[in-house]
C-alpha positions in Angstrom: 88.7 50.5 144.2 90.2 49.4 147.5 86.6 48.9 148.9 85.6 46.7 145.9 88.8 44.6 146.3 88.0 44.1 150.0 84.4 43.1 149.3 85.7 40.6 146.7 88.1 39.0 149.1 85.4 38.7 151.8 83.1 37.0 149.3 85.8 34.6 148.1 86.6 33.6 151.7 82.9 33.0 152.5 82.5 30.9 149.3 85.6 28.8 150.1 84.4 28.2 153.7 81.0 27.2 152.5 82.5 24.8 149.9 84.8 23.3 152.6 81.8 22.7 154.9 79.8 21.2 152.0 82.5 18.8 151.0 83.0 17.7 154.6 79.3 17.1 155.0 79.2 15.1 151.7 82.2 13.0 152.7 80.7 12.2 156.1 77.4 11.3 154.5 79.0 9.1 151.8 81.0 7.2 154.4 78.0 6.7 156.6 75.8 5.6 153.7 78.5 3.2 152.4 79.0 1.7 155.8 75.3 1.2 156.3 75.1 -0.4 152.8 77.9 -2.7 153.6 76.2 -3.7 156.9 73.0 -4.4 155.0 71.0 -1.7 156.6 70.7 0.4 153.5 70.6 -0.8 149.9 73.5 -0.2 147.6 73.3 2.3 144.8 71.6 0.7 141.8 73.1 1.6 138.5 73.1 -0.3 135.2 76.2 0.3 133.1 77.9 -1.4 130.3 81.2 -1.5 128.5 81.4 -3.2 125.1 79.2 -6.2 124.4 79.3 -7.5 128.0 77.1 -5.7 130.5 78.3 -4.9 134.0 75.9 -6.0 136.7 75.5 -4.0 140.0 77.8 -1.1 138.8 76.2 1.1 141.5 78.3 -0.6 144.2 81.6 0.5 142.5 80.3 3.9 141.8 79.2 4.4 145.4 82.5 3.2 146.8 84.4 5.4 144.3 82.4 8.5 145.2 83.0 7.8 148.9 86.7 7.4 148.3 86.8 10.7 146.3 84.9 12.5 149.0 87.3 11.3 151.6 90.3 12.3 149.5 88.8 15.8 149.1 88.1 16.0 152.8 91.7 15.1 153.7 93.0 17.5 151.0 91.0 20.6 152.0 92.6 21.2 155.4 95.9 21.9 153.7 94.1 24.4 151.4 92.4 25.9 154.5 95.8 26.4 156.1 97.1 28.1 153.0 94.0 30.4 153.0 94.6 31.1 156.6 98.2 32.1 155.9 97.1 34.4 153.1 94.5 36.0 155.3 97.0 36.5 158.0 99.4 38.0 155.5 96.7 40.4 154.3 95.8 41.4 157.8 99.5 41.9 158.7 99.9 44.2 155.7 96.8 46.1 156.5 97.8 46.4 160.1 101.3 47.7 159.1 99.7 50.3 156.9 97.4 51.4 159.7 100.3 51.6 162.1 102.3 53.6 159.6 99.4 56.0 159.1 98.9 56.4 162.8 102.6 56.8 163.6 102.9 59.4 160.8 100.1 61.5 162.3 101.5 61.2 165.8 105.0 62.1 164.7 103.8 65.1 162.8 101.9 66.3 165.8 105.0 65.7 168.0 107.2 67.8 165.6 104.7 70.6 165.7 105.1 70.7 169.5 101.7 69.4 170.5 102.9 67.0 173.1 104.6 68.5 176.1 104.6 65.7 178.7 108.1 64.5 179.7 107.2 61.3 181.5 107.2 58.2 179.4 103.9 56.8 180.6 102.2 60.2 180.3 103.7 60.8 176.9 102.3 57.5 175.6 99.0 58.2 177.1 98.9 61.7 175.6 99.7 60.4 172.2 97.2 57.6 172.5 94.5 60.0 173.4 95.4 62.2 170.4 95.2 59.2 168.0 91.8 58.0 169.4 90.3 61.5 168.8 91.7 61.9 165.3 88.9 61.7 162.7 91.0 59.7 160.2 91.8 56.9 162.7 88.3 56.1 164.1 88.1 52.7 162.4 91.5 51.4 163.7 91.8 48.9 166.5 93.1 50.0 169.9 96.2 47.8 169.7 97.3 49.5 166.5 96.8 53.0 168.1 98.7 51.9 171.2 101.6 50.6 169.1 101.8 53.8 167.0 101.7 55.9 170.2 104.6 53.9 171.7 106.6 54.3 168.4 106.0 58.0 168.5 107.2 58.3 172.1 110.4 56.4 171.2 111.1 58.8 168.4 110.4 61.9 170.5 114.1 62.9 170.5 114.0 62.8 166.7 110.9 64.9 166.6 112.6 67.5 168.9 115.7 67.6 166.8 113.7 68.0 163.6 110.8 70.1 164.9 108.8 72.3 162.6 110.1 75.5 164.2 113.7 74.4 163.8 113.2 73.2 160.3 111.4 76.4 159.3 114.2 78.5 160.8 116.8 76.4 158.9 114.8 76.9 155.7 114.5 80.6 156.2 118.2 80.9 156.9 119.1 79.0 153.8 116.7 81.1 151.8 118.3 84.3 153.1 121.8 82.9 152.3 120.5 82.0 148.8 119.2 85.6 148.3 122.5 87.0 149.6 124.5 84.8 147.2 122.2 85.9 144.3 122.7 89.6 145.2 126.5 89.1 145.5 126.5 87.4 142.2 124.5 90.3 140.7 127.0 92.8 142.1 129.9 90.9 140.7 128.3 91.0 137.3 127.6 94.7 137.6 131.3 95.3 138.7 132.5 93.2 135.7 130.3 95.3 133.4 131.7 98.6 134.9 135.2 97.2 134.7 134.8 96.4 131.0 133.4 99.9 130.3 136.3 101.5 132.2 138.8 99.4 130.3 137.2 100.3 127.0 137.1 103.9 127.9 140.7 103.9 129.0 141.7 102.3 125.7 139.8 105.0 123.8 141.5 107.8 125.8 144.9 106.2 125.2 144.2 106.0 121.5 143.1 109.7 121.5 146.1 110.7 123.5 148.4 108.8 121.1 146.8 110.5 118.1 147.1 113.9 119.8 150.8 113.3 120.7 151.4 112.2 117.1 149.7 115.3 115.8 151.7 117.5 118.2 155.0 115.8 117.2 154.2 116.3 113.5 153.2 119.9 114.2 156.4 120.5 116.1 158.5 119.0 113.4 156.8 121.0 110.7 157.3 124.2 112.9 161.1 123.4 113.4 161.4 122.8 109.7 159.7 126.1 109.0 161.8 128.2 111.5 165.1 128.0 109.5 163.4 129.3 106.4 161.9 132.2 108.4 165.2 132.9 109.9 166.9 133.0 106.6 164.2 135.2 105.2 164.6 137.6 108.1 168.4 137.8 107.6 167.8 138.7 104.0 165.4 141.5 104.8 167.2 144.8 105.9 164.3 146.6 107.4 163.6 143.8 109.8 167.2 143.9 111.2 166.1 145.9 114.2 167.1 145.1 117.8 163.5 144.4 118.6 163.5 141.4 116.3 166.4 139.7 118.0 164.1 137.1 119.5 163.4 135.7 116.1 167.1 135.1 115.5 167.4 133.5 118.9 165.0 130.8 117.9 167.2 129.2 115.3 170.0 128.0 117.6 167.8 125.5 119.5 167.0 124.0 116.2 170.7 123.7 115.4 171.3 122.2 118.8 168.7 119.6 118.3 
């Protein structure tokens, strides 16, 4: 698409130049012919024309003079058009040159960031970059001035290339990736700890509930036992054969109940 556009622009420029040359030549020829006709060297243009009932005699003179004036006006007008065309062409060339410079500088700066250039001297650094750009396969069609300008720009930004070199950038990226992985692992551990904490809290609540139930059952059992002991004690007092000194421990259990 870009190649077709470039071909169209070249054809348009060539056609405009040919038209300009043709109009200049016609204007010059018309002026010379009209001058010679006025001097009597050449005959005037013969043209029979009429307007209404009355005929116009020798209308060719007016037509010849009018065409000559028109050619002169076009000849005086075309230089301004040519200047505009020259400005447009210069603008296109400037845009194309800037794109070429940008492309060449990008390649040189990328090579500088990768550590390809090691020369410290300013002149040698520019020379080394210029040699690299001339040998690059993508820049074979560029003009030497463009390559030289890109090499100088790359040398000026050498400090920037050293600061943001590929090795330093890769180390920074690896460091950030490791930090990101550590953060993700730490977050995963926090989530695991929260899960374990929730399980322990739930387990503790279950144990507390079971202990509360067991204590309630034990208290109920003890109350029932203390309620039952006075009845047993009364029953033992009323049974003669059980009134033996060996059964004194049974009678001794009733006072703590009374004390409570």
